[in-house]
Backbone as a printed PyTorch tensor [residue, N CA C, xyz], in Angstrom:
tensor([[[   0.8550,   -1.1590,    0.0000],
         [   0.0000,    0.0000,    0.0000],
         [   0.9070,    1.2290,    0.0000]],

        [[   0.5740,    2.1500,   -0.8350],
         [   1.3760,    3.3750,   -0.9550],
         [   0.9770,    4.3600,    0.1370]],

        [[   1.7900,    5.3580,    0.2900],
         [   1.5320,    6.3880,    1.2900],
         [   0.2590,    7.1490,    0.9570]],

        [[   0.0150,    7.4060,   -0.2980],
         [  -1.2010,    8.1150,   -0.7070],
         [  -2.4410,    7.2840,   -0.3750]],

        [[  -2.3490,    6.0030,   -0.6650],
         [  -3.4840,    5.1270,   -0.3610],
         [  -3.7110,    5.0630,    1.1570]],

        [[  -2.6420,    4.9680,    1.8750],
         [  -2.7330,    4.9180,    3.3290],
         [  -3.3730,    6.1920,    3.8690]],

        [[  -2.9470,    7.3420,    3.3980],
         [  -3.5040,    8.6200,    3.8360],
         [  -4.9770,    8.7260,    3.4450]],

        [[  -5.2990,    8.2080,    2.2640],
         [  -6.6980,    8.2210,    1.8200],
         [  -7.5580,    7.4170,    2.7920]],

        [[  -7.1200,    6.1930,    3.0890],
         [  -7.8870,    5.3420,    3.9980],
         [  -7.9180,    5.9180,    5.4070]],

        [[  -6.8030,    6.4990,    5.8110],
         [  -6.7610,    7.1050,    7.1400],
         [  -7.7460,    8.2620,    7.2350]],

        [[  -7.8350,    9.0740,    6.1940],
         [  -8.7800,   10.1930,    6.2020],
         [ -10.2190,    9.6780,    6.1770]],

        [[ -10.4670,    8.6170,    5.4210],
         [ -11.8140,    8.0250,    5.3560],
         [ -12.2080,    7.4610,    6.7190]],

        [[ -11.2920,    6.7140,    7.3420],
         [ -11.5830,    6.1540,    8.6590],
         [ -11.7310,    7.2550,    9.6990]],

        [[ -10.9670,    8.3220,    9.5520],
         [ -11.1040,    9.4680,   10.4550],
         [ -12.4850,   10.0800,   10.3300]],

        [[ -12.9770,   10.2020,    9.1050],
         [ -14.3200,   10.7450,    8.8840],
         [ -15.3750,    9.8120,    9.4700]],

        [[ -15.1600,    8.5080,    9.2860],
         [ -16.1030,    7.5310,    9.8440],
         [ -16.0990,    7.6180,   11.3690]],

        [[ -14.9100,    7.7540,   11.9540],
         [ -14.8110,    7.9090,   13.4080],
         [ -15.5710,    9.1420,   13.8810]],

        [[ -15.4620,   10.2400,   13.1400],
         [ -16.1800,   11.4630,   13.5080],
         [ -17.6870,   11.2360,   13.4540]],

        [[ -18.1400,   10.4870,   12.4460],
         [ -19.5700,   10.1700,   12.3470],
         [ -20.0120,    9.3340,   13.5440]],

        [[ -19.1930,    8.3570,   13.9140],
         [ -19.5400,    7.5250,   15.0720],
         [ -19.5690,    8.3500,   16.3590]],

        [[ -18.6530,    9.2910,   16.4900],
         [ -18.6480,   10.1650,   17.6620],
         [ -19.9300,   10.9970,   17.6760]],

        [[ -20.3130,   11.5310,   16.5170],
         [ -21.5400,   12.3280,   16.4330],
         [ -22.7580,   11.4680,   16.7760]],

        [[ -22.7810,   10.2550,   16.2870],
         [ -23.8950,    9.3440,   16.5830],
         [ -23.9180,    9.0190,   18.0760]],

        [[ -22.7480,    8.8190,   18.6570],
         [ -22.6590,    8.5280,   20.0870],
         [ -23.1880,    9.6940,   20.9110]],

        [[ -22.8640,   10.9150,   20.4890],
         [ -23.3650,   12.1050,   21.1860],
         [ -24.8870,   12.1450,   21.1020]],

        [[ -25.4270,   11.8340,   19.9350],
         [ -26.8880,   11.8180,   19.7710],
         [ -27.5240,   10.7500,   20.6510]],

        [[ -26.9240,    9.5660,   20.6850],
         [ -27.4650,    8.5010,   21.5330],
         [ -27.3990,    8.8820,   23.0130]],

        [[ -26.3320,    9.5600,   23.4030],
         [ -26.2340,   10.0240,   24.7900],
         [ -27.3670,   11.0050,   25.1040]],

        [[ -27.6580,   11.8850,   24.1650],
         [ -28.7540,   12.8420,   24.3550],
         [ -30.0930,   12.1070,   24.4470]],

        [[ -30.2680,   11.1050,   23.5990],
         [ -31.5010,   10.3130,   23.6310],
         [ -31.6120,    9.5750,   24.9640]],

        [[ -30.4890,    9.0070,   25.4330],
         [ -30.4910,    8.3270,   26.7280],
         [ -30.8950,    9.2760,   27.8510]],

        [[ -30.3880,   10.5010,   27.8370],
         [ -30.7560,   11.4830,   28.8590],
         [ -32.2430,   11.8110,   28.7920]],

        [[ -32.7560,   11.9250,   27.5720],
         [ -34.1850,   12.2080,   27.4220],
         [ -35.0220,   11.0570,   27.9580]],

        [[ -34.6070,    9.8260,   27.6630],
         [ -35.3340,    8.6690,   28.1810],
         [ -35.2660,    8.6050,   29.7040]],

        [[ -34.1190,    8.9570,   30.2710],
         [ -34.0010,    8.9860,   31.7250],
         [ -34.9530,   10.0190,   32.3180]],

        [[ -35.0700,   11.1590,   31.6680],
         [ -35.9910,   12.2000,   32.1230],
         [ -37.4360,   11.7200,   32.0120]],

        [[ -37.7680,   11.0780,   30.9110],
         [ -39.1230,   10.5430,   30.7310],
         [ -39.4000,    9.4760,   31.7880]],

        [[ -38.4320,    8.5970,   32.0450],
         [ -38.5980,    7.5760,   33.0820],
         [ -38.8320,    8.2190,   34.4440]],

        [[ -38.0870,    9.2820,   34.7450],
         [ -38.2630,    9.9700,   36.0250],
         [ -39.6610,   10.5660,   36.1330]],

        [[ -40.1260,   11.1690,   35.0310],
         [ -41.4680,   11.7560,   35.0430],
         [ -42.5390,   10.6800,   35.2120]],

        [[ -42.3570,    9.5430,   34.5410],
         [ -43.3100,    8.4480,   34.7060],
         [ -43.3020,    7.9220,   36.1400]],

        [[ -42.1410,    7.8840,   36.7450],
         [ -42.0520,    7.4590,   38.1450],
         [ -42.8370,    8.4160,   39.0380]],

        [[ -42.6910,    9.7230,   38.7930],
         [ -43.4470,   10.7100,   39.5590],
         [ -44.9440,   10.5250,   39.3500]],

        [[ -45.3440,   10.2770,   38.1180],
         [ -46.7600,   10.0630,   37.8200],
         [ -47.2520,    8.8030,   38.5190]],

        [[ -46.4630,    7.7430,   38.5070],
         [ -46.8350,    6.5070,   39.2070],
         [ -47.0230,    6.7680,   40.6960]],

        [[ -46.1400,    7.5660,   41.2850],
         [ -46.2640,    7.8840,   42.7090],
         [ -47.5430,    8.6730,   42.9730]],

        [[ -47.8520,    9.5850,   42.0780],
         [ -49.0930,   10.3590,   42.2420],
         [ -50.3110,    9.4580,   42.1280]],

        [[ -50.2940,    8.5400,   41.1640],
         [ -51.4110,    7.6040,   41.0300],
         [ -51.5300,    6.7220,   42.2590]],

        [[ -50.4010,    6.3060,   42.8260],
         [ -50.4370,    5.5100,   44.0550],
         [ -51.1110,    6.2960,   45.1800]],

        [[ -50.7870,    7.5830,   45.2860],
         [ -51.4280,    8.4180,   46.3030],
         [ -52.9330,    8.5150,   46.0560]],

        [[ -53.3110,    8.7230,   44.7940],
         [ -54.7410,    8.8250,   44.4570],
         [ -55.4460,    7.5140,   44.7880]],

        [[ -54.8400,    6.3770,   44.4190],
         [ -55.4410,    5.0810,   44.7260],
         [ -55.5740,    4.8730,   46.2270]],

        [[ -54.5660,    5.2800,   46.9840],
         [ -54.6440,    5.1420,   48.4390],
         [ -55.7670,    5.9990,   49.0140]],

        [[ -55.9080,    7.2190,   48.5000],
         [ -56.9850,    8.0950,   48.9590],
         [ -58.3370,    7.4900,   48.5980]],

        [[ -58.4650,    6.9820,   47.3710],
         [ -59.7240,    6.3570,   46.9640],
         [ -60.0440,    5.1350,   47.8230]],

        [[ -59.0400,    4.3230,   48.1090],
         [ -59.2500,    3.1600,   48.9650],
         [ -59.7180,    3.5860,   50.3530]],

        [[ -59.0930,    4.6270,   50.8780],
         [ -59.4720,    5.1280,   52.1960],
         [ -60.9130,    5.6220,   52.2040]],

        [[ -61.2790,    6.3810,   51.1860],
         [ -62.6480,    6.9040,   51.1080],
         [ -63.6540,    5.7790,   50.8900]],

        [[ -63.2900,    4.7900,   50.1000],
         [ -64.1780,    3.6560,   49.8740],
         [ -64.4220,    2.9110,   51.1790]],

        [[ -63.3760,    2.7080,   51.9750],
         [ -63.5360,    2.0450,   53.2640],
         [ -64.4260,    2.8680,   54.1810]],

        [[ -64.2070,    4.1850,   54.1930],
         [ -65.0530,    5.0430,   55.0320],
         [ -66.5120,    4.9550,   54.6140]],

        [[ -66.7630,    4.9600,   53.3040],
         [ -68.1410,    4.8440,   52.8120],
         [ -68.7410,    3.4910,   53.1820]],

        [[ -67.9490,    2.4270,   53.0810],
         [ -68.4310,    1.0980,   53.4840],
         [ -68.7740,    1.0840,   54.9690]],

        [[ -67.9150,    1.7020,   55.7850],
         [ -68.1710,    1.7690,   57.2270],
         [ -69.4510,    2.5580,   57.5130]],

        [[ -69.6290,    3.6830,   56.8180],
         [ -70.8330,    4.4980,   57.0010],
         [ -72.0780,    3.7080,   56.6030]],

        [[ -72.0040,    3.0050,   55.4790],
         [ -73.1480,    2.2030,   55.0260],
         [ -73.4890,    1.1150,   56.0480]],

        [[ -72.4640,    0.4530,   56.5550],
         [ -72.6830,   -0.5860,   57.5610],
         [ -73.3110,    0.0020,   58.8200]],

        [[ -72.8160,    1.1560,   59.2450],
         [ -73.3550,    1.8120,   60.4300],
         [ -74.7980,    2.2430,   60.2100]],

        [[ -75.1070,    2.7700,   59.0330],
         [ -76.4830,    3.1650,   58.7330],
         [ -77.4130,    1.9590,   58.7200]],

        [[ -76.9370,    0.8450,   58.1980],
         [ -77.7430,   -0.3790,   58.1890],
         [ -78.0210,   -0.8340,   59.6170]],

        [[ -77.0100,   -0.7780,   60.4750],
         [ -77.1930,   -1.1580,   61.8830],
         [ -78.1700,   -0.2090,   62.5710]],

        [[ -78.0410,    1.0970,   62.3090],
         [ -78.9620,    2.0650,   62.9140],
         [ -80.3920,    1.8380,   62.4270]],

        [[ -80.5500,    1.5360,   61.1620],
         [ -81.8820,    1.2830,   60.6180],
         [ -82.5110,    0.0650,   61.2870]],

        [[ -81.7300,   -0.9970,   61.4680],
         [ -82.2370,   -2.1970,   62.1300],
         [ -82.5980,   -1.8750,   63.5830]],

        [[ -81.7740,   -1.0950,   64.2640],
         [ -82.0400,   -0.7230,   65.6450],
         [ -83.3020,    0.1400,   65.7320]],

        [[ -83.4650,    1.0690,   64.8100],
         [ -84.6520,    1.9350,   64.7940],
         [ -85.9140,    1.1020,   64.5640]],

        [[ -85.8360,    0.1530,   63.6270],
         [ -86.9840,   -0.7340,   63.3910],
         [ -87.3360,   -1.5300,   64.6440]],

        [[ -86.3190,   -2.0250,   65.3280],
         [ -86.5380,   -2.8020,   66.5510],
         [ -87.1740,   -1.9180,   67.6250]],

        [[ -86.6590,   -0.6860,   67.7960],
         [ -87.2270,    0.2170,   68.7880],
         [ -88.6680,    0.5810,   68.4410]],

        [[ -88.9420,    0.7970,   67.1790],
         [ -90.3130,    1.1260,   66.7650],
         [ -91.2520,   -0.0420,   67.0620]],

        [[ -90.7880,   -1.2410,   66.8060],
         [ -91.5990,   -2.4370,   67.0880],
         [ -91.8620,   -2.5420,   68.5950]],

        [[ -90.8450,   -2.2700,   69.4060],
         [ -91.0220,   -2.3270,   70.8610],
         [ -92.0260,   -1.2790,   71.3430]],

        [[ -91.9390,   -0.0820,   70.7590],
         [ -92.8820,    0.9830,   71.1500],
         [ -94.3070,    0.5680,   70.8200]],

        [[ -94.5070,   -0.0170,   69.6550],
         [ -95.8560,   -0.4630,   69.2680],
         [ -96.3190,   -1.6010,   70.1710]],

        [[ -95.4120,   -2.5200,   70.5120],
         [ -95.7890,   -3.6210,   71.4100],
         [ -96.1600,   -3.0790,   72.7950]],

        [[ -95.3560,   -2.1550,   73.2980],
         [ -95.6230,   -1.5640,   74.6190],
         [ -96.9220,   -0.7750,   74.5860]],

        [[ -97.1180,    0.0050,   73.5190],
         [ -98.3470,    0.7940,   73.4010],
         [ -99.5570,   -0.1310,   73.3300]],

        [[ -99.4370,   -1.2520,   72.6210],
         [-100.5450,   -2.2000,   72.5320],
         [-100.8750,   -2.8100,   73.8810]],

        [[ -99.8690,   -3.0530,   74.7090],
         [-100.0810,   -3.6720,   76.0160],
         [-100.7360,   -2.6990,   76.9980]],

        [[-100.4760,   -1.4020,   76.8360],
         [-101.0780,   -0.4320,   77.7680],
         [-102.3190,    0.2230,   77.1580]],

        [[-102.6930,   -0.2260,   75.9620],
         [-103.9130,    0.2590,   75.3390],
         [-103.7990,    1.6290,   74.7000]],

        [[-102.6220,    2.0020,   74.2710],
         [-102.4030,    3.2940,   73.6520],
         [-102.2310,    3.0690,   72.1510]],

        [[-102.9440,    3.8790,   71.3530],
         [-102.8380,    3.7520,   69.9140],
         [-101.8390,    4.7870,   69.3980]],

        [[-100.7960,    4.3150,   68.6880],
         [ -99.7760,    5.2020,   68.1360],
         [-100.1080,    5.5770,   66.7040]],

        [[ -99.8400,    6.8220,   66.3340],
         [-100.0350,    7.2860,   64.9620],
         [ -98.6620,    7.3930,   64.3070]],

        [[ -98.6030,    7.0980,   63.0460],
         [ -97.3270,    7.2000,   62.2980],
         [ -97.1280,    8.5780,   61.7910]]])
């Protein structure tokens, strides 16, 4: 191989190396962008976890309230029945 041929190939490989360096810089930038997107998705996931926890808490509270209302309704029905039974025994007529 002659010196001219060697210099030609060396310049070509140098240009190819520069292209690879430029591509590497672009990939590094893309990697940083993906890391930023991943971080944002992580933040969004944490926010959704908080929302789900709040919803779960409120759902439990609503279930507890419903259960308590059902118990109160049953107790009220029982008390009303007792009042009518007592009124019937003493001869008192109750109006609704």
